[in-house]
C-alpha positions in Angstrom: 7.2 -102.6 40.4 5.1 -99.5 41.1 8.3 -97.5 41.6 9.5 -98.5 38.1 6.2 -97.4 36.6 6.4 -94.1 38.3 10.0 -93.6 37.2 8.9 -94.5 33.6 6.1 -92.0 33.7 8.6 -89.3 34.8 10.8 -90.0 31.8 7.9 -89.9 29.4 6.7 -86.6 30.8 10.1 -85.0 30.3 10.1 -85.8 26.6 7.1 -83.6 25.9 6.8 -79.8 26.0 4.1 -78.6 28.4 2.2 -75.5 27.3 1.9 -73.3 30.4 -0.5 -70.9 28.7 0.0 -67.2 27.7 3.2 -65.5 28.7 2.8 -62.7 31.2 5.3 -60.4 29.5 3.3 -60.3 26.2 0.0 -58.4 25.7 -2.6 -60.3 23.7 -3.8 -60.2 21.0 -0.5 -59.7 19.3 -0.7 -56.8 16.8 1.2 -57.3 13.5 2.1 -54.5 11.2 2.4 -55.4 7.5 4.4 -53.5 4.8 2.2 -51.9 2.1 5.0 -52.5 -0.5 5.9 -56.2 -0.1 2.9 -57.3 2.1 5.2 -59.0 4.7 5.6 -58.1 8.3 7.9 -55.0 8.6 10.5 -57.1 10.5 11.0 -59.2 7.3 11.2 -56.3 4.7 14.9 -56.4 4.7 14.9 -59.8 3.1 12.7 -58.6 0.2 14.5 -57.7 -3.1 12.9 -54.2 -3.1 14.0 -53.3 0.4 14.6 -49.7 -0.7 11.0 -49.3 -1.7 9.9 -50.8 1.6 12.0 -48.3 3.5 10.4 -45.4 1.5 6.9 -46.7 2.3 7.8 -47.1 6.0 9.3 -43.6 6.1 6.1 -42.2 4.7 3.5 -44.3 6.7 5.3 -45.7 9.8 8.2 -43.4 10.7 8.4 -44.6 14.4 8.6 -48.3 13.4 11.3 -47.5 10.8 13.4 -45.8 13.4 13.0 -48.8 15.7 14.0 -51.2 12.9 17.0 -49.1 11.9 18.2 -48.9 15.4 17.8 -52.6 16.0 19.6 -53.5 12.8 22.5 -51.3 13.8 22.7 -53.1 17.1 22.7 -56.4 15.3 25.5 -55.3 12.9 27.9 -54.3 15.7 30.3 -57.1 14.7 31.5 -55.1 11.7 29.3 -56.6 8.9 27.3 -53.6 7.7 26.1 -55.3 4.6 23.7 -58.3 5.0 24.6 -61.4 3.0 21.8 -62.6 0.7 20.9 -66.2 0.0 23.1 -67.4 -2.9 21.8 -71.0 -3.4 18.6 -72.9 -3.1 15.1 -71.6 -3.0 13.7 -68.6 -4.9 16.1 -66.2 -3.4 15.8 -62.9 -5.3 12.7 -62.2 -7.4 13.9 -61.0 -10.8 12.3 -57.9 -12.3 10.8 -58.2 -15.7 12.7 -56.3 -18.4 10.7 -54.4 -20.9 11.7 -54.2 -24.5 12.8 -50.8 -25.5 11.9 -51.4 -29.2 9.1 -49.7 -31.1 5.5 -50.3 -30.0 3.8 -52.1 -32.8 1.0 -54.7 -33.0 1.4 -57.3 -35.7 -1.4 -59.4 -37.1 -0.8 -62.6 -39.2 -2.8 -65.5 -40.5 -1.4 -69.0 -40.3 -2.8 -72.1 -42.1 -3.7 -75.0 -39.8 -5.3 -77.4 -42.3 -6.6 -77.1 -45.8 -9.1 -74.3 -45.2 -8.7 -73.7 -41.5 -6.7 -70.7 -40.3 -5.5 -69.3 -37.0 -4.7 -65.6 -36.3 -1.5 -64.6 -34.5 -1.3 -61.3 -32.6 2.1 -60.1 -31.4 3.1 -56.8 -29.7 0.3 -56.3 -27.2 2.7 -56.7 -24.3 4.7 -53.6 -25.4 1.6 -51.6 -24.5 1.5 -53.1 -21.0 -1.6 -55.1 -21.8 -2.1 -58.3 -19.8 -2.1 -61.2 -22.3 -4.4 -63.4 -20.1 -7.0 -60.7 -20.1 -6.6 -60.1 -23.8 -7.0 -63.8 -24.5 -10.2 -63.9 -22.6 -11.6 -60.8 -24.3 -10.7 -62.2 -27.7 -12.3 -65.6 -27.0 -15.5 -64.0 -25.7 -15.8 -61.5 -28.5 -15.2 -63.9 -31.4 -16.6 -67.0 -29.8 -13.4 -69.0 -30.4 -10.4 -70.4 -28.6 -7.5 -68.1 -27.8 -4.2 -68.9 -26.1 -0.8 -67.4 -25.2 1.7 -69.1 -27.5 4.8 -67.1 -26.6 6.1 -64.3 -24.4 4.3 -61.7 -26.6 2.2 -63.9 -28.9 -1.5 -64.7 -28.8 -3.0 -67.4 -31.1 -6.7 -67.1 -31.9 -8.5 -69.9 -33.7 -10.1 -68.8 -36.9 -9.5 -66.1 -39.6 -10.5 -63.0 -37.7 -7.7 -60.7 -38.9 -10.1 -58.2 -40.5 -12.4 -57.9 -37.5 -9.4 -57.5 -35.2 -8.5 -54.1 -36.5 -11.7 -52.5 -35.1 -11.7 -54.6 -32.0 -8.1 -53.7 -30.9 -8.8 -50.0 -31.4 -12.1 -50.2 -29.5 -10.8 -52.3 -26.6 -7.4 -50.7 -26.1 -7.5 -47.0 -27.1 -3.8 -46.5 -26.4 -3.1 -48.5 -29.6 -3.3 -46.3 -32.7 -4.4 -47.6 -36.1 -1.1 -46.6 -37.5 0.7 -49.0 -35.1 -1.2 -52.1 -36.3 0.6 -54.0 -39.0 -0.7 -56.8 -41.2 2.0 -59.4 -41.9 -0.2 -61.4 -44.3 -0.1 -65.2 -44.4 2.6 -67.2 -42.5 3.8 -70.6 -43.3 3.0 -73.3 -40.8 5.6 -73.5 -38.0 6.7 -69.9 -38.3 5.5 -67.3 -35.7 
């Protein structure tokens, strides 16, 4: 019976991986080099959508590591496939770059009726000046002590009729917006933005 117990122990031990400690062929601590463009380890830059920008950054800052990566990638591609295949299904895959509208830069202000005598002010066109809408919402809410929210890809809705005060505030807060580029659309019907 003792022989069976010993044999059983031997089977259980073979199921588990035994950690033997640090490997003698590796120097510790392991030093990782991260890309300044995509913030991933340089070995994984080739899987980033902006690989060309990563290569430019590595050529400027890490020329030795770039040469090692290029040589190792040529050795891996010896089977004839020079172009790497990208992931085509599942996951995030490729990060899509945001397209900027090539239209005219103009900020539009409008007033919309919410209830009988309650109004909200709608601001459109700040994104054409590369203004972060979240930061603009926060600034508008703090300045006018009201609620402000992003209601569309380029729309900000502010609670209250503050259209007249917005002219001065926009020029003061964002000097790249000229007074001539601010347009008053007047009153909008409910439901139209």
